MIDOTOR-384347 format. One record per residue (C-alpha): x, y, z; residue in three letters. Coordinates in Angstrom, 2 decimals, m for minus. Example, Ala and Ser with C-alpha at 12.3 -4.5 7.8 and 13.67 -1.06 7.14 Angstrom:
[[12.30 m4.50 7.80] ALA]
[[13.67 m1.06 7.14] SER]
END
This chain:
[[5.53 14.13 51.80] UNK]
[[5.73 13.35 55.49] UNK]
[[2.88 14.34 57.80] UNK]
[[2.62 17.50 59.89] UNK]
[[1.18 17.03 63.39] UNK]
[[2.27 20.05 65.43] UNK]
[[1.86 20.31 69.20] UNK]
[[m1.02 17.97 69.87] UNK]
[[m2.27 15.18 72.10] UNK]
[[m4.47 12.50 70.57] UNK]
[[m5.99 9.12 71.34] UNK]
[[m6.16 6.03 69.15] UNK]
[[m8.69 3.34 69.96] UNK]
[[m7.20 1.03 67.30] UNK]
[[m3.43 1.50 67.65] UNK]
[[m2.18 m1.12 65.18] UNK]
[[m1.03 0.70 62.04] UNK]
[[m0.81 m1.06 58.69] UNK]
[[1.42 1.68 57.30] UNK]
[[4.62 3.20 58.65] UNK]
[[4.68 7.01 58.59] UNK]
[[7.00 9.86 59.57] UNK]
[[6.70 13.46 60.76] UNK]
[[9.15 16.03 62.12] UNK]
[[8.16 15.86 65.78] UNK]
[[9.30 14.38 69.06] UNK]
[[6.66 11.81 69.92] UNK]
[[5.55 10.25 73.20] UNK]
[[3.25 7.22 72.94] UNK]
[[1.59 6.08 76.17] UNK]
[[0.22 2.52 76.21] UNK]
[[m3.15 2.34 77.98] UNK]
[[m5.00 m0.82 78.99] UNK]
[[m2.45 m3.22 77.53] UNK]
[[0.99 m3.52 75.97] UNK]
[[1.84 m2.37 72.45] UNK]
[[4.81 m3.02 70.21] UNK]
[[6.39 0.01 68.54] UNK]
[[8.41 m0.31 65.34] UNK]
[[10.84 2.57 64.77] UNK]
[[13.57 2.88 62.19] UNK]
[[13.84 m0.87 61.68] UNK]
[[13.70 m1.82 65.37] UNK]
[[10.84 m3.11 67.49] UNK]
[[10.32 m2.50 71.19] UNK]
[[7.61 m3.66 73.58] UNK]
[[5.87 m0.89 75.56] UNK]
[[4.12 m2.27 78.67] UNK]
[[0.78 m0.84 79.78] UNK]
[[1.32 2.37 81.73] UNK]
[[4.65 3.06 80.05] UNK]
[[5.57 5.57 77.36] UNK]
[[8.01 5.29 74.48] UNK]
[[9.82 8.46 73.39] UNK]
[[11.39 8.92 69.95] UNK]
[[12.04 11.25 67.01] UNK]
[[9.24 10.61 64.56] UNK]
[[11.17 11.55 61.41] UNK]
[[12.30 7.92 61.26] UNK]
[[9.56 5.71 59.79] UNK]
[[7.50 4.18 62.59] UNK]
[[4.24 2.48 63.44] UNK]
[[2.46 0.48 66.14] UNK]
[[2.96 m3.06 64.86] UNK]
[[1.01 m5.01 67.49] UNK]
[[m1.17 m4.45 70.55] UNK]
[[m2.87 m6.44 73.29] UNK]
[[m6.64 m6.77 72.78] UNK]
[[m8.29 m3.67 74.21] UNK]
[[m5.07 m1.65 74.34] UNK]
[[m5.16 1.98 73.24] UNK]
[[m2.51 4.66 72.79] UNK]
[[m2.29 8.28 73.87] UNK]
[[m0.05 10.24 71.50] UNK]
[[1.80 13.43 72.32] UNK]
[[3.59 15.17 69.44] UNK]
[[5.92 18.15 69.92] UNK]
[[7.33 19.91 66.82] UNK]
[[11.08 19.43 66.61] UNK]
[[11.56 23.21 66.55] UNK]
[[9.83 23.48 69.94] UNK]
[[11.71 20.51 71.40] UNK]
[[15.03 22.04 70.33] UNK]
[[14.10 25.39 71.89] UNK]
[[12.95 23.78 75.14] UNK]
[[16.02 21.54 75.53] UNK]
[[18.40 24.36 76.47] UNK]
[[21.46 22.15 76.93] UNK]
[[20.64 19.89 73.99] UNK]
[[20.97 16.74 76.13] UNK]
[[17.77 14.99 75.16] UNK]
[[17.15 16.00 71.56] UNK]
[[20.68 15.08 70.46] UNK]
[[20.08 11.55 71.71] UNK]
[[16.68 11.36 70.02] UNK]
[[18.07 12.66 66.72] UNK]
[[20.59 9.85 66.89] UNK]
[[17.74 7.34 66.75] UNK]
[[17.34 6.60 70.46] UNK]
[[14.15 4.77 71.39] UNK]
[[13.48 4.66 75.13] UNK]
[[10.66 3.23 77.22] UNK]
[[9.79 4.75 80.60] UNK]
[[7.19 4.06 83.28] UNK]
[[5.02 7.14 82.88] UNK]
[[3.40 8.04 86.19] UNK]
[[3.34 11.79 85.56] UNK]
[[1.19 11.78 82.42] UNK]
[[m1.49 9.13 82.68] UNK]
[[m4.35 8.97 80.20] UNK]
[[m6.35 11.52 82.21] UNK]
[[m3.55 14.10 82.18] UNK]
[[m3.00 13.64 78.46] UNK]
[[m6.74 13.98 77.87] UNK]
[[m6.59 17.36 79.65] UNK]
[[m3.68 18.42 77.44] UNK]
[[m5.75 17.42 74.41] UNK]
[[m8.66 19.55 75.62] UNK]
[[m6.46 22.54 76.51] UNK]
[[m4.52 22.52 73.22] UNK]
[[m7.76 22.33 71.21] UNK]
[[m9.70 24.82 73.37] UNK]
[[m8.81 28.00 71.48] UNK]
[[m7.97 29.58 74.85] UNK]
[[m4.49 31.14 74.89] UNK]
[[m4.07 30.77 78.70] UNK]
[[m5.10 27.10 78.62] UNK]
[[m2.78 26.42 75.70] UNK]
[[0.14 28.12 77.47] UNK]
[[m0.53 26.05 80.60] UNK]
[[m0.56 22.83 78.56] UNK]
[[2.69 23.80 76.79] UNK]
[[4.43 24.40 80.13] UNK]
[[3.23 21.04 81.47] UNK]
[[4.30 19.23 78.29] UNK]
[[7.71 20.88 78.40] UNK]
[[8.26 19.82 82.01] UNK]
[[7.03 16.32 81.23] UNK]
[[9.47 15.89 78.33] UNK]
[[12.33 17.04 80.53] UNK]
[[11.41 14.54 83.25] UNK]
[[11.19 11.73 80.71] UNK]
[[14.60 12.65 79.38] UNK]
[[16.14 12.51 82.85] UNK]
[[14.40 9.32 84.00] UNK]
[[16.13 5.96 83.62] UNK]
[[14.73 3.90 80.78] UNK]
[[12.85 0.74 81.67] UNK]
[[13.70 m2.65 80.27] UNK]
[[11.20 m3.04 77.40] UNK]
[[11.14 m6.81 77.75] UNK]
[[11.07 m9.32 74.90] UNK]
[[9.30 m8.28 71.69] UNK]
[[6.02 m9.87 70.70] UNK]
[[5.87 m12.15 67.68] UNK]
[[2.40 m11.53 66.24] UNK]
[[3.03 m11.41 62.49] UNK]
[[3.14 m14.49 60.27] UNK]
[[6.55 m13.51 58.87] UNK]
[[7.97 m11.21 61.57] UNK]
[[11.56 m12.36 61.42] UNK]
[[11.99 m11.75 57.71] UNK]
[[10.27 m8.37 57.76] UNK]
[[12.23 m7.35 60.86] UNK]
[[15.46 m8.58 59.24] UNK]
[[14.77 m6.51 56.11] UNK]
[[13.98 m3.39 58.15] UNK]
[[17.08 m3.85 60.29] UNK]
[[19.20 m4.39 57.17] UNK]
[[17.92 m1.12 55.67] UNK]
[[18.41 0.77 58.94] UNK]
[[22.02 m0.41 59.12] UNK]
[[22.92 m0.03 55.43] UNK]
[[20.86 2.86 54.06] UNK]
[[23.98 5.04 53.72] UNK]
[[25.31 2.59 51.13] UNK]
[[24.09 2.09 47.52] UNK]
[[21.55 m0.54 48.60] UNK]
[[18.93 m1.87 46.15] UNK]
[[15.67 m3.73 46.68] UNK]
[[17.44 m6.79 45.30] UNK]
[[20.07 m6.46 48.04] UNK]
[[17.35 m6.24 50.70] UNK]
[[15.60 m9.31 49.31] UNK]
[[18.83 m11.27 49.07] UNK]
[[19.49 m10.61 52.74] UNK]
[[16.46 m12.75 53.63] UNK]
[[16.84 m15.17 50.68] UNK]
[[13.71 m14.08 48.84] UNK]
[[12.89 m12.98 45.30] UNK]
[[12.67 m9.15 45.15] UNK]
[[8.98 m9.23 44.24] UNK]
[[8.19 m11.57 47.12] UNK]
[[10.25 m9.54 49.57] UNK]
[[8.60 m6.30 48.45] UNK]
[[5.10 m7.75 48.80] UNK]
[[5.87 m9.16 52.24] UNK]
[[7.45 m5.90 53.44] UNK]
[[4.58 m3.77 52.10] UNK]
[[1.96 m6.05 53.68] UNK]
[[3.63 m5.73 57.08] UNK]
[[4.62 m2.04 57.06] UNK]
[[2.38 m0.37 54.47] UNK]
[[5.32 0.82 52.35] UNK]
[[7.65 m1.00 49.94] UNK]
[[11.27 m1.49 51.03] UNK]
[[12.49 1.17 48.58] UNK]
[[10.24 3.79 50.21] UNK]
[[11.43 2.75 53.67] UNK]
[[15.01 3.11 52.45] UNK]
[[14.30 6.65 51.23] UNK]
[[12.63 7.57 54.53] UNK]
[[15.71 6.47 56.46] UNK]
[[17.95 8.53 54.17] UNK]
[[15.78 11.62 54.57] UNK]
[[15.81 11.28 58.35] UNK]
[[19.61 10.93 58.35] UNK]
[[19.90 14.05 56.17] UNK]
[[17.76 15.97 58.68] UNK]
[[19.98 14.76 61.52] UNK]
[[23.17 15.80 59.72] UNK]
[[21.75 19.21 58.86] UNK]
[[20.93 19.87 62.51] UNK]
[[23.93 18.34 64.28] UNK]
[[26.80 19.04 61.86] UNK]
[[28.10 21.87 59.69] UNK]
[[28.59 19.57 56.71] UNK]
[[27.99 21.10 53.28] UNK]
[[25.17 19.88 51.08] UNK]
[[27.38 17.61 48.97] UNK]
[[28.64 15.91 52.11] UNK]
[[25.17 15.61 53.65] UNK]
[[23.86 14.02 50.46] UNK]
[[26.73 11.53 50.32] UNK]
[[26.65 10.62 54.03] UNK]
[[22.88 10.10 53.97] UNK]
[[23.14 7.70 51.04] UNK]
[[21.84 9.83 48.17] UNK]
[[23.47 9.14 44.83] UNK]
[[23.67 12.79 43.82] UNK]
[[23.35 16.21 45.42] UNK]
[[20.68 17.25 42.90] UNK]
[[18.62 14.16 43.71] UNK]
[[19.00 14.89 47.42] UNK]
[[17.83 18.49 46.95] UNK]
[[14.78 17.42 44.97] UNK]
[[13.75 14.64 47.39] UNK]
[[14.36 16.71 50.52] UNK]
[[12.49 19.76 49.21] UNK]
[[9.55 17.62 48.13] UNK]
[[9.41 15.97 51.56] UNK]
[[9.97 19.00 53.78] UNK]
[[8.51 21.77 51.64] UNK]
[[11.78 23.74 51.75] UNK]
[[15.40 23.26 50.59] UNK]
[[17.87 21.64 53.00] UNK]
[[19.73 24.89 53.77] UNK]
[[16.47 26.62 54.71] UNK]
[[15.54 23.67 56.92] UNK]
[[18.88 23.96 58.73] UNK]
[[18.49 27.72 59.27] UNK]
[[14.92 27.40 60.56] UNK]
[[15.60 24.62 63.07] UNK]
[[18.86 26.12 64.32] UNK]
[[17.14 29.46 64.83] UNK]
[[14.50 27.65 66.89] UNK]
[[17.16 25.96 69.01] UNK]
[[18.77 29.35 69.69] UNK]
[[15.59 30.95 70.99] UNK]
END
């Protein structure tokens, strides 16, 4: 099951993550004291120090590399809240489509995000409301700001091109009946070797990454289209509607139709 973070602001002193993860939030990651490289849905982007990357965290993601001494400030906003705040739906629709944007972040430096962290964890309703208003305004400004050029990606891993090629292949082809053997063949490796290499770099085997991409696409279709469950299952790459129901319910804790109703009700608030 994917993780649940809620509205929170956290700090990571060791940002490099051995394992990709996913959670149903909009996420802002601010690089502090050095650049980091964010991997998201099969793509990598360099985030310079003092910049923030904004993305929908339902797609599998991780910090894949960081300058020595770099840290990350994380802001997570539940998708239900982000949908309710984005009255015109301009920003969240782009994020749900897999957009990954990097912005110079002068409004929310590490000190401001530390205050949000303190206010959200304080137990004080007035302080929490103040933090929520500031976070909401900050997300809106980030959505309106022009994205910065992320620059060339770093190349820190011993086999980055093959792992990146496998992740990109899955991200582009997950809607099709792709197998681990197909993923391995794309980089001219034996399936066992490809799986071991992918797991060592991302923390999950390629088959699990494939499933995560399909689940994220199902969430997107449930929110942005009126497609029936059979169509959602087929368009997201699931072999059967029953298999889709079982996987989705296990991951989200509720059936797909209930997920659609809950998030659309939040967007209509």
